[in-house]
MDTraj code that builds the backbone (N, CA, C; nanometers):
import mdtraj as md
import numpy as np

residues = "MET GLU LYS ILE ASN LYS PHE HIS ILE HIS GLY THR ASN SER GLY LYS SER GLU ARG PHE ASN THR MET TYR LEU VAL LYS ILE ALA LEU LEU SER ALA ILE ALA TYR ILE ILE PHE LEU PHE GLU PHE PRO LEU PRO TYR PHE PRO PRO PHE LEU GLU ILE ASP PHE SER ASP THR VAL ALA ILE LEU GLY GLY ILE ILE LEU GLY PRO MET ALA ALA VAL ILE ILE GLN PHE ILE LYS ASN LEU LEU ARG LEU LEU LEU MET ASN SER GLY THR GLY GLY ILE GLY GLU LEU ALA ASN LEU LEU VAL GLY ILE ALA TYR VAL LEU PRO PHE CYS LEU ILE PHE ARG ARG ASN ASN LEU LYS ARG PHE ILE GLY GLY SER VAL ALA ALA ILE ILE ILE MET THR VAL ILE ALA GLY LEU VAL ASN TYR PHE ILE ASN ILE PRO VAL TYR LEU GLY SER THR PRO HIS ALA GLU LYS MET ASN MET ILE TYR SER PHE TYR VAL PRO PHE ASN LEU VAL LYS GLY VAL ILE VAL THR ILE VAL SER TYR ALA ALA ILE LYS ALA PHE ARG GLN VAL ILE ASN LYS LEU GLN".split()
xyz = np.array([
    [9.6704, 8.8001, 11.7520],
    [9.7474, 8.8949, 11.7080],
    [9.8567, 8.8941, 11.7548],
    [9.9140, 8.9253, 11.7174],
    [10.0651, 8.9186, 11.7691],
    [10.1033, 9.0443, 11.8377],
    [10.1022, 9.1311, 12.0011],
    [10.0769, 9.1631, 12.0378],
    [10.2263, 9.2618, 12.0439],
    [10.2529, 9.3493, 12.0909],
    [10.3998, 9.4476, 12.0220],
    [10.3979, 9.5231, 12.1894],
    [10.5243, 9.4340, 12.2627],
    [10.4798, 9.4834, 12.3636],
    [10.5753, 9.6281, 12.3641],
    [10.5472, 9.7588, 12.4665],
    [10.7031, 9.8698, 12.4725],
    [10.7905, 9.8021, 12.5323],
    [10.9572, 9.8675, 12.5148],
    [11.0610, 9.8063, 12.5032],
    [11.1073, 9.8549, 12.6152],
    [11.1374, 9.6728, 12.6655],
    [11.2222, 9.6643, 12.8778],
    [11.3510, 9.6466, 12.8480],
    [11.4478, 9.7681, 12.8502],
    [11.5622, 9.7436, 12.8974],
    [11.6392, 9.6432, 13.0509],
    [11.5443, 9.5857, 13.0905],
    [11.5573, 9.4957, 13.1988],
    [11.5034, 9.3163, 13.1667],
    [11.6131, 9.3173, 13.2486],
    [11.5561, 9.1230, 13.2538],
    [11.5689, 9.0315, 13.0906],
    [11.5243, 8.9706, 13.1285],
    [11.4772, 8.8597, 13.0124],
    [11.4387, 8.9520, 12.9155],
    [11.3290, 8.9569, 12.9720],
    [11.2513, 9.0178, 12.8314],
    [11.2670, 9.1624, 12.7601],
    [11.3269, 9.2799, 12.7725],
    [11.4765, 9.3258, 12.7054],
    [11.4330, 9.2697, 12.5867],
    [11.5710, 9.1206, 12.5336],
    [11.5439, 9.0779, 12.4069],
    [11.4002, 9.0269, 12.3376],
    [11.3275, 9.0087, 12.4115],
    [11.2218, 8.9203, 12.3978],
    [11.1092, 9.0738, 12.3035],
    [11.1493, 9.0975, 12.3922],
    [11.0551, 9.2648, 12.3422],
    [11.1097, 9.3236, 12.2130],
    [11.2657, 9.3534, 12.2158],
    [11.3043, 9.3920, 12.0949],
    [11.3031, 9.3668, 11.9269],
    [11.2156, 9.1546, 11.9764],
    [11.2387, 9.1189, 11.8838],
    [11.1353, 9.1295, 11.8278],
    [11.0367, 9.1685, 11.8978],
    [10.8389, 9.1463, 11.9052],
    [10.8749, 9.2956, 11.8276],
    [10.9202, 9.4188, 11.8240],
    [10.9563, 9.5090, 11.8132],
    [10.9995, 9.5628, 11.6281],
    [11.1142, 9.4814, 11.6398],
    [11.2349, 9.4823, 11.5156],
    [11.1332, 9.3953, 11.3864],
    [11.1016, 9.2988, 11.4516],
    [10.9639, 9.2872, 11.3864],
    [10.8634, 9.3484, 11.2971],
    [10.8318, 9.3892, 11.4310],
    [10.6238, 9.4575, 11.3925],
    [10.7074, 9.5937, 11.2308],
    [10.8546, 9.6264, 11.3159],
    [10.8879, 9.7507, 11.1937],
    [10.9302, 9.6944, 11.1279],
    [10.9523, 9.5714, 11.0622],
    [11.0139, 9.5302, 10.9251],
    [10.8526, 9.4746, 10.8638],
    [10.7728, 9.4591, 10.8929],
    [10.6787, 9.4121, 10.8547],
    [10.5460, 9.5632, 10.7746],
    [10.5845, 9.6307, 10.8606],
    [10.5290, 9.7178, 10.8288],
    [10.5692, 9.7478, 10.7069],
    [10.7392, 9.8426, 10.6795],
    [10.8019, 9.8476, 10.6714],
    [10.8161, 9.7617, 10.5281],
    [10.7678, 9.6313, 10.4520],
    [10.6846, 9.5468, 10.3865],
    [10.5851, 9.5383, 10.2942],
    [10.5403, 9.5516, 10.4197],
    [10.3950, 9.6013, 10.3604],
    [10.2943, 9.7690, 10.3243],
    [10.3846, 9.8045, 10.3427],
    [10.4326, 10.0050, 10.3246],
    [10.5009, 9.9696, 10.2078],
    [10.6030, 9.9221, 10.1106],
    [10.6517, 9.9448, 10.0214],
    [10.5916, 9.8426, 9.8940],
    [10.5474, 9.7646, 9.9535],
    [10.4294, 9.6811, 9.8760],
    [10.2507, 9.7500, 9.8551],
    [10.2488, 9.8248, 9.9244],
    [10.1036, 9.9261, 9.9376],
    [10.1690, 10.0454, 9.8393],
    [10.3006, 10.0834, 9.8373],
    [10.3481, 10.2514, 9.7646],
    [10.3631, 10.1760, 9.6120],
    [10.4335, 10.0579, 9.5783],
    [10.4150, 10.0077, 9.4142],
    [10.2771, 10.0294, 9.3336],
    [10.1957, 9.9267, 9.4809],
    [10.0442, 9.9230, 9.4408],
    [9.9691, 10.0848, 9.4302],
    [9.9917, 10.1632, 9.4705],
    [9.9062, 10.2529, 9.5049],
    [9.9623, 10.3845, 9.3056],
    [10.0881, 10.3042, 9.2866],
    [10.1598, 10.3706, 9.1473],
    [10.0171, 10.3041, 9.0608],
    [9.9753, 10.2270, 8.9938],
    [9.8568, 10.1898, 8.9691],
    [9.7121, 10.1908, 8.9386],
    [9.7482, 10.3564, 8.9285],
    [9.5714, 10.3749, 8.9512],
    [9.5048, 10.4111, 8.8857],
    [9.3931, 10.4138, 8.8431],
    [9.2931, 10.3838, 8.7015],
    [9.1737, 10.4595, 8.7440],
    [9.0653, 10.4915, 8.6767],
    [8.9292, 10.5496, 8.6756],
    [8.8859, 10.4596, 8.6212],
    [8.7711, 10.5232, 8.6610],
    [8.6251, 10.3732, 8.6703],
    [8.5753, 10.4119, 8.5716],
    [8.4840, 10.3715, 8.4645],
    [8.3823, 10.4306, 8.3907],
    [8.2624, 10.5726, 8.4564],
    [8.2163, 10.6210, 8.3719],
    [8.1213, 10.6901, 8.4356],
    [8.1466, 10.7805, 8.5085],
    [8.2427, 10.7784, 8.5521],
    [8.3295, 10.9199, 8.6800],
    [8.4062, 11.0029, 8.5985],
    [8.4397, 11.0936, 8.6814],
    [8.5282, 11.1967, 8.6028],
    [8.6893, 11.1384, 8.6254],
    [8.7865, 11.1302, 8.4656],
    [8.9019, 11.0549, 8.4847],
    [9.0075, 11.1349, 8.6261],
    [8.9990, 11.1961, 8.6812],
    [9.0990, 11.2796, 8.7942],
    [9.0068, 11.1483, 8.8581],
    [8.8977, 11.1711, 8.9672],
    [8.8320, 11.0242, 9.0478],
    [8.8927, 10.9036, 8.9810],
    [9.0182, 10.8290, 9.0693],
    [9.0882, 10.6840, 9.0668],
    [9.0791, 10.6393, 9.1680],
    [9.0803, 10.4681, 9.1503],
    [9.1156, 10.4107, 9.2416],
    [9.2241, 10.3231, 9.1921],
    [9.2327, 10.2424, 9.3062],
    [9.3885, 10.1518, 9.3245],
    [9.3523, 10.0184, 9.4682],
    [9.4399, 9.9532, 9.4813],
    [9.4334, 9.8704, 9.5597],
    [9.5251, 9.8911, 9.6349],
    [9.5872, 9.9684, 9.6652],
    [9.6948, 9.9996, 9.8204],
    [9.6295, 9.9560, 9.9299],
    [9.4893, 9.9650, 9.9885],
    [9.3897, 10.0282, 10.0647],
    [9.4123, 9.7979, 10.1425],
    [9.3878, 9.7636, 10.0818],
    [9.4093, 9.6381, 10.0797],
    [9.5392, 9.5904, 10.1145],
    [9.6469, 9.6524, 10.0518],
    [9.7389, 9.5749, 10.1316],
    [9.7674, 9.6221, 10.3030],
    [9.6799, 9.7488, 10.3461],
    [9.6809, 9.8314, 10.4796],
    [9.5764, 9.7435, 10.5102],
    [9.5006, 9.6699, 10.5076],
    [9.3900, 9.6010, 10.5583],
    [9.4918, 9.4620, 10.5731],
    [9.5378, 9.4288, 10.5269],
    [9.6091, 9.2648, 10.5737],
    [9.7065, 9.3177, 10.6219],
    [9.7804, 9.4435, 10.6512],
    [9.8663, 9.4796, 10.7324],
    [9.8024, 9.5255, 10.8563],
    [9.7061, 9.5246, 10.8891],
    [9.6107, 9.5492, 10.9964],
    [9.5691, 9.4479, 11.0952],
    [9.5561, 9.3236, 10.9989],
    [9.4384, 9.1815, 10.9994],
    [9.5575, 9.1545, 11.0978],
    [9.6674, 9.1486, 10.9980],
    [9.8140, 9.0965, 11.0685],
    [9.8756, 9.1594, 11.2478],
    [9.9266, 9.2844, 11.2129],
    [9.9923, 9.3760, 11.3495],
    [9.8357, 9.4187, 11.4031],
    [9.7482, 9.4267, 11.3528],
    [9.6759, 9.5321, 11.4845],
    [9.6130, 9.6571, 11.3450],
    [9.5281, 9.7231, 11.4263],
    [9.4378, 9.8849, 11.3704],
    [9.5469, 9.9941, 11.3548],
    [9.6208, 9.9605, 11.4375],
    [9.6904, 10.0973, 11.4144],
    [9.8741, 10.0992, 11.3018],
    [9.8648, 9.9780, 11.2285],
    [9.9660, 9.9300, 11.1818],
    [9.9272, 9.9758, 11.0385],
    [9.7613, 9.9690, 10.9992],
    [9.6709, 9.9857, 10.9045],
    [9.7370, 10.1221, 10.8892],
    [9.7164, 10.1704, 10.9989],
    [9.7210, 10.3952, 10.9963],
    [9.8532, 10.3888, 10.8782],
    [9.9828, 10.3183, 11.0033],
    [10.0514, 10.3306, 10.9603],
    [10.1321, 10.3093, 10.7869],
    [10.0835, 10.1832, 10.7777],
    [10.0888, 10.1562, 10.6268],
    [10.0651, 10.2706, 10.5465],
    [9.9246, 10.2939, 10.5495],
    [9.8225, 10.4196, 10.4847],
    [9.9558, 10.5539, 10.5380],
    [9.9605, 10.6128, 10.6086],
    [10.0936, 10.7346, 10.6517],
    [10.1858, 10.7061, 10.5825],
    [10.2594, 10.6185, 10.5713],
    [10.4096, 10.5909, 10.5140],
    [10.3939, 10.6022, 10.3356],
    [10.3148, 10.5349, 10.2630],
    [10.2434, 10.4683, 10.1612],
    [10.2331, 10.6068, 10.0810],
    [10.1705, 10.7439, 10.1638],
    [10.1533, 10.8628, 10.0859],
    [10.3034, 10.9177, 10.1229],
    [10.3094, 10.9776, 10.2123],
    [10.4196, 10.9744, 10.2398],
    [10.6023, 10.9549, 10.1226],
    [10.6171, 10.8319, 10.0912],
    [10.6730, 10.7668, 9.9874],
    [10.6079, 10.8653, 9.8561],
    [10.4544, 10.8355, 9.8209],
    [10.4215, 10.8747, 9.7086],
    [10.4907, 11.0369, 9.6621],
    [10.4791, 11.1229, 9.8513],
    [10.4370, 11.2265, 9.8575],
    [10.6656, 11.2887, 9.7784],
    [10.7122, 11.1941, 9.8317],
    [10.8497, 11.2174, 9.8378],
    [10.8960, 11.1742, 9.7059],
    [10.8372, 11.0328, 9.6829],
    [10.9541, 10.9803, 9.5543],
    [10.9015, 11.0405, 9.3848],
    [10.7487, 11.1167, 9.4370],
    [10.6672, 11.1083, 9.3033],
    [10.6089, 11.2345, 9.2892],
    [10.6123, 11.3755, 9.2114],
    [10.5476, 11.4542, 9.1166],
    [10.3956, 11.4212, 9.1444],
    [10.2845, 11.3680, 9.2276],
    [10.1939, 11.4196, 9.2118],
    [10.0915, 11.5169, 9.1517],
    [10.2003, 11.6999, 9.1519],
    [10.1484, 11.8047, 9.1093],
    [9.9953, 11.8426, 9.1853],
    [10.0232, 11.7942, 9.2548],
    [9.8952, 11.8914, 9.4356],
    [10.0165, 11.9019, 9.5322],
    [10.0943, 11.9099, 9.5012],
    [10.1337, 11.9574, 9.6326],
    [10.1448, 11.9088, 9.7509],
    [10.1105, 11.7864, 9.7492],
    [10.0598, 11.7217, 9.8727],
    [9.9741, 11.6948, 9.8941],
    [9.8682, 11.7807, 9.8974],
    [9.6882, 11.7929, 9.8644],
    [9.6157, 11.6141, 9.8416],
    [9.6979, 11.6210, 9.7209],
    [9.5690, 11.4530, 9.7010],
    [9.6794, 11.3440, 9.8537],
    [9.8242, 11.3635, 9.8591],
    [9.8518, 11.2596, 9.9343],
    [9.7685, 11.3078, 10.0802],
    [9.8049, 11.4053, 10.1180],
    [9.6731, 11.4369, 10.2394],
    [9.4762, 11.4262, 10.2568],
    [9.4613, 11.3832, 10.1284],
    [9.3635, 11.3432, 10.1180],
    [9.3494, 11.2151, 10.0705],
    [9.4080, 11.1199, 10.0522],
    [9.4233, 11.0159, 10.0103],
    [9.4445, 10.9378, 10.1656],
    [9.5253, 10.9740, 10.2347],
    [9.5933, 10.9048, 10.3439],
    [9.4761, 10.9405, 10.4436],
    [9.3601, 11.0672, 10.4494],
    [9.2151, 11.1034, 10.5893],
    [9.1688, 11.0227, 10.5077],
    [9.1182, 10.9791, 10.3779],
    [9.0473, 10.8725, 10.3039],
    [9.0611, 10.7214, 10.3622],
    [9.1972, 10.7218, 10.2828],
    [9.2021, 10.6160, 10.4032],
    [9.2272, 10.5382, 10.4920],
    [9.2948, 10.5938, 10.5474],
    [9.2591, 10.5894, 10.7065],
    [9.0737, 10.5520, 10.7540],
    [9.0135, 10.6511, 10.7234],
    [8.8528, 10.6597, 10.7310],
    [8.8062, 10.5114, 10.6429],
    [8.8447, 10.4487, 10.5993],
    [8.8417, 10.2554, 10.5781],
    [8.8975, 10.1585, 10.5880],
    [9.0053, 10.1688, 10.6265],
    [9.0737, 10.1118, 10.6629],
    [9.0788, 10.1005, 10.8594],
    [9.0372, 10.1715, 10.9204],
    [9.0839, 10.1611, 11.0648],
    [8.9390, 10.0808, 11.0874],
    [8.8590, 10.1476, 11.0454],
    [8.7119, 10.0960, 11.2007],
    [8.7020, 9.9834, 11.0545],
    [8.7122, 9.8991, 10.8920],
    [8.6956, 9.8003, 10.9413],
    [8.8312, 9.7229, 11.0093],
    [8.9412, 9.7201, 11.0441],
    [9.0682, 9.6657, 11.1605],
    [8.9648, 9.6575, 11.2838],
    [8.9230, 9.7386, 11.3473],
    [8.9203, 9.7544, 11.4421],
    [8.7435, 9.6530, 11.4514],
    [8.6802, 9.6355, 11.3511],
    [8.5604, 9.5669, 11.3694],
    [8.6350, 9.4385, 11.3183],
    [8.6548, 9.3794, 11.2558],
    [8.6850, 9.2446, 11.1641],
    [8.7867, 9.1732, 11.2274],
    [8.6468, 9.0696, 11.2623],
    [8.8281, 8.9104, 11.3460],
    [8.8135, 8.8167, 11.2245],
    [8.9001, 8.7521, 11.2627],
    [8.9470, 8.6493, 11.1481],
    [8.8024, 8.5422, 11.1349],
    [8.8008, 8.5061, 10.9727],
    [8.7377, 8.3779, 10.9879],
    [8.6141, 8.4394, 11.0962],
    [8.5559, 8.4914, 11.0805],
    [8.4029, 8.5538, 11.0838],
    [8.3584, 8.7001, 10.9847],
    [8.2503, 8.6012, 10.9057],
    [8.2170, 8.6458, 10.8329],
    [8.1443, 8.7818, 10.8701],
    [8.0287, 8.7383, 10.9356],
    [7.9619, 8.8509, 10.9879],
    [7.9620, 9.0040, 11.0611],
    [8.1165, 8.9871, 11.0911],
    [8.1902, 9.0844, 11.1154],
    [8.3006, 9.1522, 11.0056],
    [8.3220, 9.0768, 10.9149],
    [8.3511, 9.1252, 10.7850],
    [8.2996, 9.1984, 10.7053],
    [8.1157, 9.1534, 10.7159],
    [8.0130, 9.2514, 10.6296],
    [8.0240, 9.3794, 10.7660],
    [8.0180, 9.3657, 10.8294],
    [7.9588, 9.4352, 10.9542],
    [8.1038, 9.5598, 10.9261],
    [8.2269, 9.4873, 10.9757],
    [8.3211, 9.6092, 10.9685],
    [8.3681, 9.6844, 10.7956],
    [8.2985, 9.6048, 10.6944],
    [8.3202, 9.6609, 10.5136],
    [8.1893, 9.7435, 10.5559],
    [8.1070, 9.7521, 10.6149],
    [8.0183, 9.8053, 10.5915],
    [7.9442, 9.9365, 10.6105],
    [8.0586, 9.9131, 10.7426],
    [8.0935, 10.0909, 10.8550],
    [8.2320, 10.1403, 10.7752],
    [8.3325, 10.0274, 10.7198],
    [8.4618, 10.1336, 10.6234],
    [8.3709, 10.2154, 10.4984],
    [8.2913, 10.1659, 10.4893],
    [8.2893, 10.2331, 10.3229],
    [8.1880, 10.3436, 10.3861],
    [8.1100, 10.3432, 10.4495],
    [7.9757, 10.4484, 10.5212],
    [8.0601, 10.5785, 10.5588],
    [8.2022, 10.5496, 10.6935],
    [8.2478, 10.6484, 10.7210],
    [8.3619, 10.6919, 10.6163],
    [8.4189, 10.6318, 10.5105],
    [8.5373, 10.6584, 10.4323],
    [8.3856, 10.7438, 10.3205],
    [8.2871, 10.7501, 10.2372],
    [8.2328, 10.7761, 10.1948],
    [8.1761, 10.8980, 10.2898],
    [8.1941, 10.9156, 10.4036],
    [8.1191, 11.0338, 10.4473],
    [8.2805, 11.1360, 10.4727],
    [8.3594, 11.0647, 10.5167],
    [8.4812, 11.1891, 10.4922],
    [8.5852, 11.1822, 10.3611],
    [8.5402, 11.1161, 10.3437],
    [8.5965, 11.1903, 10.1431],
    [8.4734, 11.2968, 10.1173],
    [8.3340, 11.2783, 10.1311],
    [8.3097, 11.4263, 10.1534],
    [8.3389, 11.5608, 10.1520],
    [8.3673, 11.5736, 10.3468],
    [8.4029, 11.6536, 10.4533],
    [8.5935, 11.7013, 10.3609],
    [8.6480, 11.5762, 10.3288],
    [8.7215, 11.6319, 10.2869],
    [8.7137, 11.7376, 10.1125],
    [8.7347, 11.6674, 10.0312],
    [8.6333, 11.7317, 9.9349],
    [8.5703, 11.8727, 9.8842],
    [8.4514, 11.8579, 10.0185],
    [8.3972, 12.0391, 10.0595],
    [8.5258, 12.1081, 10.1436],
    [8.5961, 12.0837, 10.2173],
    [8.7223, 12.1776, 10.3025],
    [8.8391, 12.1937, 10.2149],
    [8.8254, 12.1063, 10.2079],
    [9.0168, 12.1024, 10.0837],
    [9.0443, 12.0786, 9.9335],
    [8.9784, 11.9708, 9.8971],
    [9.0181, 11.9786, 9.7475],
    [8.9179, 12.0424, 9.6934],
    [8.8054, 12.0898, 9.6739],
    [8.7066, 12.1871, 9.5860],
    [8.7857, 12.3397, 9.6325],
    [8.7832, 12.3737, 9.6896],
    [8.8079, 12.4648, 9.7573],
    [9.0001, 12.4989, 9.7359],
    [9.0765, 12.3890, 9.7049],
    [9.2430, 12.4325, 9.6642],
    [9.2356, 12.4206, 9.5169],
    [9.2069, 12.3340, 9.4723],
    [9.2059, 12.3505, 9.3769],
    [9.0456, 12.3911, 9.1654],
    [8.9265, 12.4642, 9.2936],
    [8.8535, 12.5327, 9.2126],
    [8.8597, 12.6350, 9.2837],
    [8.8629, 12.6938, 9.3921],
    [8.9024, 12.8828, 9.4392],
    [8.7734, 12.8453, 9.5027],
    [8.7589, 12.9690, 9.5236],
    [8.6107, 12.9974, 9.6071],
    [8.4595, 12.9069, 9.4856],
    [8.3816, 12.8543, 9.6302],
    [8.2888, 12.7474, 9.5474],
    [8.1701, 12.7728, 9.5900],
    [8.0582, 12.8242, 9.5758],
    [7.9337, 12.8733, 9.6166],
    [7.9190, 12.7184, 9.7440],
    [7.8267, 12.7386, 9.8048],
    [7.7573, 12.5912, 9.8681],
    [7.7584, 12.5514, 9.7701],
    [7.5977, 12.5085, 9.7349],
    [7.5237, 12.4781, 9.6554],
    [7.6031, 12.3731, 9.5610],
    [7.6786, 12.4285, 9.4952],
    [7.7651, 12.4204, 9.3673],
    [7.8366, 12.2760, 9.4209],
    [7.8777, 12.3248, 9.5998],
    [8.0152, 12.2171, 9.6286],
    [7.9012, 12.0997, 9.6657],
    [7.7616, 12.0822, 9.7023],
    [7.7854, 11.9844, 9.7086],
    [7.7198, 11.8481, 9.6141],
    [7.6589, 11.9249, 9.4926],
    [7.5841, 11.8986, 9.3852],
    [7.7331, 11.7988, 9.3624],
    [7.8451, 11.8702, 9.3488],
    [7.9643, 11.7754, 9.2994],
    [7.9593, 11.6953, 9.3671],
    [7.9993, 11.7265, 9.5280],
    [7.9540, 11.5867, 9.6437],
    [7.8389, 11.4691, 9.5836],
    [7.7319, 11.5134, 9.6017],
    [7.6834, 11.4073, 9.5856],
    [7.6469, 11.3774, 9.3722],
    [7.6980, 11.4072, 9.3679],
    [7.6463, 11.3675, 9.1985],
    [7.7541, 11.2560, 9.1336],
    [7.9210, 11.3257, 9.2121],
    [7.9805, 11.2779, 9.2295],
    [8.1234, 11.1870, 9.3164],
    [8.1561, 11.2389, 9.3812],
    [8.1979, 11.1992, 9.4906],
    [8.1800, 11.0979, 9.5764],
    [8.0375, 11.1208, 9.6334],
    [7.9360, 11.0456, 9.6872],
    [7.9050, 10.9023, 9.6485],
    [7.9095, 10.8731, 9.4986],
    [7.8624, 10.7323, 9.4086],
    [8.0343, 10.6966, 9.3665],
    [8.0808, 10.7974, 9.3552],
    [8.2238, 10.7026, 9.3226],
    [8.2835, 10.6405, 9.4333],
    [8.2860, 10.6823, 9.5586],
    [8.3534, 10.6040, 9.7456],
    [8.2646, 10.5392, 9.7475],
    [8.1684, 10.5496, 9.6870],
    [8.0580, 10.4324, 9.7872],
    [8.0901, 10.2940, 9.6823],
    [8.1312, 10.3038, 9.5193],
    [8.1564, 10.2413, 9.4563],
    [8.2657, 10.1383, 9.4968],
    [8.3764, 10.2470, 9.4700],
    [8.5466, 10.1897, 9.5074],
    [8.5460, 10.1431, 9.6373],
    [8.4388, 10.1968, 9.7637],
    [8.4876, 10.0774, 9.8893],
    [8.3826, 9.9501, 9.8249],
    [8.3073, 9.9423, 9.8120],
    [8.2589, 9.7562, 9.7652],
    [8.3962, 9.6927, 9.6856],
    [8.3960, 9.8530, 9.5921],
    [8.5045, 9.6984, 9.4706],
    [8.6296, 9.6859, 9.5997],
    [8.7347, 9.7781, 9.6705],
    [8.8425, 9.7631, 9.7503],
    [8.7841, 9.6040, 9.8856],
    [8.6391, 9.6163, 9.9072],
    [8.5994, 9.4903, 9.9984],
    [8.6258, 9.4254, 9.9257],
    [8.5767, 9.3832, 9.8242],
    [8.5899, 9.2178, 9.7720],
    [8.7291, 9.1540, 9.7239],
    [8.8253, 9.2874, 9.6923],
    [8.9354, 9.2530, 9.6442],
    [9.0333, 9.2048, 9.7949],
    [8.9925, 9.3121, 9.9070],
    [9.0022, 9.2597, 10.0409],
    [8.9853, 9.1570, 10.0555],
    [8.8561, 9.0841, 10.0429],
    [8.8104, 9.0015, 10.1015],
    [8.8881, 8.8407, 10.0203],
    [8.9108, 8.8801, 9.9253],
    [8.9660, 8.7537, 9.8177],
    [9.0646, 8.7499, 9.8290],
    [9.1615, 8.8519, 9.9012],
    [9.3033, 8.8393, 9.9544],
    [9.3452, 8.8461, 10.0958],
    [9.2211, 8.8029, 10.1555],
    [9.1878, 8.7441, 10.2790],
    [9.1955, 8.5794, 10.2567],
    [9.1371, 8.5855, 10.1713],
    [9.1141, 8.4009, 10.1315],
    [9.2613, 8.3377, 10.0947],
    [9.2855, 8.4251, 10.0085],
    [9.4542, 8.3632, 9.9276],
    [9.5150, 8.3839, 9.9793],
    [9.5015, 8.4265, 10.1274],
    [9.6184, 8.4758, 10.2330],
    [9.6301, 8.4284, 10.3333],
    [9.5117, 8.3062, 10.3247],
    [9.4694, 8.2897, 10.4528],
    [9.6386, 8.2088, 10.5621],
    [9.6904, 8.1240, 10.5130],
    [9.7810, 8.0628, 10.5771],
    [9.9061, 8.1591, 10.6043],
    [9.9656, 8.2663, 10.5135],
    [10.0287, 8.3521, 10.5163],
    [10.0415, 8.4214, 10.6335],
    [9.9129, 8.4938, 10.6335],
    [9.8634, 8.5784, 10.7701],
    [9.8649, 8.4469, 10.9121],
    [9.7990, 8.3875, 10.9277],
    [9.7810, 8.2906, 11.0537],
    [9.9655, 8.2637, 11.0873],
    [10.0842, 8.2454, 10.9628],
    [10.2344, 8.2685, 10.9852],
    [10.2360, 8.3717, 11.0714],
    [10.2266, 8.4931, 11.0565],
    [10.2210, 8.6487, 11.0498],
    [10.2437, 8.7143, 11.1471],
    [10.0867, 8.6194, 11.2353],
    [10.0530, 8.7506, 11.3194],
    [10.0697, 8.6069, 11.4712],
])
top = md.Topology()
chain = top.add_chain()
for i, resn in enumerate(residues, 1):
    res = top.add_residue(resn, chain, resSeq=i)
    for name in ("N", "CA", "C"):
        top.add_atom(name, md.element.get_by_symbol(name[0]), res)
traj = md.Trajectory(xyz[None], top)
């Protein structure tokens, strides 16, 4: 993995460190732009309410995390949602972007912390942890943010019913689909990943 050192203003290390930081920022910017573009192509899944949509921008964040480290995946998620908030009118007043950011980080961060390249067991372990954590965080986000904002005051029992009926199954299915796509992307771009690391 490429290690990004803090910038030093002394000796010969300063030039090398500056180059590392510049390349890190360039890669982050490129991957964030790709993630944002993919983020625009959301689509619903059959049997779920149409407002629950899936996209594959998390896969780009996963690749960024593999190439640049786990924090890069978090930064890509942040920039992707910031771009959507600034460039598009999603009609959610930023609530949708906030929810997507929290749920997205809950998926990519555990995955990137656990996964190691060319290790299937760690890929599976990272994927399982990521899907479970994402589903739990999504439930909390919907309980405390989305449902109160969009539906107003809702009884606890009704909120829990919505979470167990729609949000938990959706995020489990979404997690599995995104994980499969991410695995395929890692395999497909293996040589590129090796060069960029």
